[in-house]
Backbone bond lengths (Angstrom), bond angles and torsions (degrees), N, CA, C in turn:
res aa  C-N    CA-C-N  psi(-1)  N-CA   C-N-CA  omega(-1)  CA-C   N-CA-C  phi
1 X - - - 1.449 - - 1.527 111.14 -
2 X 1.279 120.49 -17.49 1.460 122.56 -178.56 1.527 112.05 -95.15
3 X 1.292 118.57 17.84 1.460 121.78 -177.51 1.533 110.18 -102.72
4 X 1.325 117.12 36.71 1.447 120.63 175.88 1.507 113.26 90.87
5 X 1.298 117.93 6.46 1.451 120.12 -177.34 1.548 111.91 -79.93
6 X 1.327 116.53 -24.37 1.459 119.11 -178.83 1.553 108.42 -133.91
7 X 1.282 114.19 136.62 1.468 119.19 -179.25 1.542 109.31 -89.13
8 X 1.347 114.32 133.86 1.446 120.37 -179.63 1.528 108.48 -118.02
9 X 1.310 116.02 129.79 1.472 119.95 179.63 1.520 108.36 -104.27
10 X 1.326 114.01 128.27 1.487 119.82 177.85 1.486 109.37 -109.80
11 X 1.269 114.84 150.83 1.456 121.87 179.34 1.533 109.48 -102.61
12 X 1.295 116.11 133.99 1.451 120.94 177.33 1.537 109.40 -92.46
13 X 1.321 116.83 123.51 1.451 120.83 179.61 1.525 109.17 -89.34
14 X 1.298 115.26 130.67 1.454 121.14 177.64 1.508 109.25 -120.94
15 X 1.289 114.53 140.59 1.478 118.60 175.68 1.518 107.18 -81.60
16 X 1.316 115.78 124.78 1.439 120.51 -179.08 1.537 108.85 -89.02
17 X 1.298 114.70 126.87 1.457 118.86 179.02 1.539 108.89 -70.96
18 X 1.304 114.68 128.73 1.466 118.92 178.15 1.509 109.64 -81.69
19 X 1.278 115.49 133.57 1.462 119.37 177.84 1.505 109.00 -89.60
20 X 1.291 116.03 149.04 1.475 120.08 177.75 1.516 107.53 -72.84
21 X 1.312 114.40 129.58 1.446 117.68 177.47 1.538 108.36 -74.92
22 X 1.313 112.78 145.98 1.459 116.82 177.46 1.520 107.86 -73.71
23 X 1.316 114.68 147.06 1.467 119.36 175.29 1.505 107.78 -70.78
24 X 1.295 115.38 126.21 1.459 118.18 177.62 1.535 107.99 -124.89
25 X 1.301 115.59 150.83 1.477 118.07 -178.27 1.542 109.97 -63.92
26 X 1.315 114.49 149.61 1.449 118.76 179.75 1.521 110.00 -65.66
27 X 1.316 116.05 131.44 1.460 120.67 -179.44 1.532 110.73 -74.91
28 X 1.296 117.96 -19.60 1.455 120.33 -177.63 1.525 110.63 -63.67
29 X 1.322 117.43 -23.64 1.452 121.35 -174.58 1.525 112.48 -104.01
30 X 1.318 117.81 17.12 1.461 120.35 -178.31 1.521 114.08 -61.84
31 X 1.319 117.10 -27.44 1.474 120.14 -174.74 1.549 112.45 -96.17
32 X 1.310 118.28 10.70 1.463 120.60 -179.21 1.536 110.99 -77.00
33 X 1.332 114.12 148.88 1.447 120.40 173.31 1.547 107.74 -65.94
34 X 1.336 118.85 155.55 1.465 120.46 -176.78 1.542 114.73 -53.23
35 X 1.341 117.50 -42.85 1.476 118.22 -178.72 1.529 110.68 -70.18
36 X 1.330 117.34 -34.11 1.476 121.27 176.07 1.521 109.91 -69.25
37 X 1.324 116.78 -36.91 1.478 121.40 178.61 1.529 109.84 -63.21
38 X 1.304 116.20 -40.47 1.481 120.48 178.96 1.524 109.98 -63.20
39 X 1.352 116.41 -45.48 1.448 119.87 178.16 1.515 111.09 -64.19
40 X 1.318 118.18 -40.29 1.458 122.71 178.20 1.516 109.74 -57.84
41 X 1.324 117.05 -46.76 1.468 121.09 178.77 1.536 111.67 -62.55
42 X 1.306 117.90 -38.20 1.466 121.84 176.48 1.519 110.84 -65.55
43 X 1.306 115.83 -40.77 1.464 120.62 178.62 1.508 111.82 -64.99
44 X 1.334 116.42 -38.37 1.468 120.21 177.64 1.527 111.19 -66.39
45 X 1.313 117.46 -40.31 1.457 121.66 176.52 1.523 110.95 -63.31
46 X 1.317 116.47 -43.68 1.459 121.17 176.62 1.542 110.79 -61.18
47 X 1.331 116.06 -44.17 1.471 121.53 -179.12 1.527 109.90 -61.05
48 X 1.314 117.25 -42.05 1.478 121.29 -179.86 1.531 110.45 -61.29
49 X 1.329 116.33 -43.84 1.454 119.75 177.53 1.515 112.50 -64.64
50 X 1.311 116.46 -42.04 1.470 121.03 178.85 1.535 110.04 -64.36
51 X 1.314 116.78 -39.05 1.462 120.61 -179.82 1.540 110.18 -66.04
52 X 1.305 116.11 -43.15 1.475 120.00 178.31 1.526 110.50 -62.95
53 X 1.307 115.35 -42.08 1.474 121.02 -179.51 1.537 110.89 -61.83
54 X 1.331 116.93 -39.25 1.461 120.99 -178.01 1.508 113.36 -93.58
55 X 1.338 117.30 -3.74 1.457 121.35 178.21 1.531 114.29 67.76
56 X 1.313 115.96 36.85 1.489 120.83 179.79 1.515 108.43 -129.29
57 X 1.350 117.19 162.27 1.464 118.82 173.84 1.536 111.19 -65.90
58 X 1.310 116.05 152.05 1.479 120.08 -176.87 1.523 113.72 -58.47
59 X 1.308 116.09 -36.65 1.488 118.12 -178.31 1.524 112.75 -65.97
60 X 1.317 117.46 -16.91 1.463 119.96 177.61 1.548 109.39 -72.03
61 X 1.304 115.86 -32.31 1.474 120.01 178.55 1.538 107.65 -68.91
62 X 1.305 117.76 -63.17 1.484 123.94 174.84 1.521 108.48 -154.07
63 X 1.330 115.48 146.13 1.435 120.65 173.72 1.529 109.62 -78.02
64 X 1.332 116.36 160.27 1.453 121.11 178.16 1.522 112.16 -57.55
65 X 1.330 116.69 -36.58 1.478 119.77 -179.43 1.533 110.38 -62.65
66 X 1.297 117.29 -37.80 1.473 120.87 177.39 1.514 110.57 -66.57
67 X 1.325 116.37 -42.96 1.458 120.60 179.26 1.528 109.92 -64.52
68 X 1.310 117.18 -37.61 1.481 121.62 177.14 1.532 109.92 -62.13
69 X 1.327 116.18 -45.64 1.462 119.33 178.55 1.514 111.76 -62.48
70 X 1.316 117.71 -38.02 1.470 121.30 176.96 1.504 109.82 -64.12
71 X 1.320 116.99 -44.76 1.460 121.36 -178.60 1.526 111.73 -62.99
72 X 1.324 116.86 -35.12 1.468 120.32 179.24 1.530 111.61 -76.90
73 X 1.326 116.56 -42.22 1.472 120.67 -175.22 1.517 113.08 -78.93
74 X 1.358 115.86 -30.75 1.472 122.81 -178.21 1.533 111.55 50.37
75 X 1.360 118.14 58.08 1.454 120.34 -178.75 1.513 111.94 -66.51
76 X 1.341 114.96 132.37 1.447 119.77 -176.36 1.550 114.09 -102.12
77 X 1.357 114.46 3.35 1.458 119.22 179.93 1.519 108.34 -146.13
78 X 1.328 114.18 164.65 1.466 119.10 176.73 1.528 111.37 -64.74
79 X 1.330 116.26 -34.76 1.465 120.53 179.17 1.541 110.03 -64.40
80 X 1.299 118.56 -41.36 1.453 122.38 178.93 1.533 109.83 -69.61
81 X 1.295 118.13 -35.59 1.440 122.82 178.95 1.527 111.68 -68.55
82 X 1.302 116.91 -31.42 1.460 122.92 -179.24 1.536 111.45 -60.06
83 X 1.333 118.29 -28.42 1.452 122.03 -177.58 1.507 115.30 -80.75
84 X 1.312 118.20 0.19 1.463 121.10 -177.54 1.530 110.03 -91.97
85 X 1.336 115.34 133.21 1.472 121.74 -179.73 1.535 110.08 -58.89
86 X 1.308 115.64 136.12 1.459 120.40 178.93 1.532 113.22 96.27
87 X 1.319 116.85 -2.34 1.468 120.96 179.76 1.514 108.07 -118.20
88 X 1.321 114.47 103.55 1.461 120.70 176.89 1.534 109.60 -97.86
89 X 1.315 115.14 -172.66 1.460 120.67 -175.54 1.531 110.96 -62.14
90 X 1.332 117.91 -41.27 1.453 121.71 -177.57 1.536 111.69 -65.69
91 X 1.313 115.57 -46.95 1.453 119.40 -179.76 1.530 111.56 -70.19
92 X 1.301 115.94 -33.75 1.461 119.21 176.52 1.528 110.42 -62.96
93 X 1.342 115.63 -42.65 1.453 119.65 178.88 1.521 111.80 -68.72
94 X 1.328 115.87 -40.12 1.464 119.43 -175.97 1.534 113.54 -75.37
95 X 1.326 116.79 -39.64 1.470 120.35 -170.29 1.527 114.12 -123.20
96 X 1.303 118.52 -7.73 1.477 122.30 -172.44 1.524 113.15 -55.57
97 X 1.307 117.31 -49.10 1.473 120.17 -175.98 1.522 110.93 -63.64
98 X 1.347 116.50 -39.02 1.472 119.34 177.59 1.529 111.25 -62.06
99 X 1.298 115.96 -41.21 1.476 119.27 -178.55 1.525 111.25 -68.17
100 X 1.317 116.23 -45.28 1.457 120.09 -179.91 1.552 109.47 -61.28
101 X 1.309 116.20 -38.04 1.465 121.16 177.01 1.540 110.65 -63.88
102 X 1.313 117.42 -41.73 1.468 122.40 178.47 1.529 111.48 -65.53
103 X 1.315 116.49 -41.68 1.460 121.46 -177.60 1.526 110.39 -69.59
104 X 1.326 115.99 -40.16 1.463 120.99 -175.03 1.456 112.77 -75.90
């Protein structure tokens, strides 16, 4: 049966080059007031630098939802920051002062 009696079609597999996605603003913060949006963007930039410094993905530092809550609440102290979801004792100790400085 392999002597030309039946035609076999084979598929060639090609590796598709992945294109770099464009950076787009986080949709989670679409409903923020303009001044809160500005702070949210500053917090995201800070988070990216902190993530690079520690060699971890940005979401390990804080999720966008946490940054949104910070931008809305604008905590001016570590005690106020402690009440925001996603900020436990470790993250408060590691990043709290930087965040309060950014907010203030």
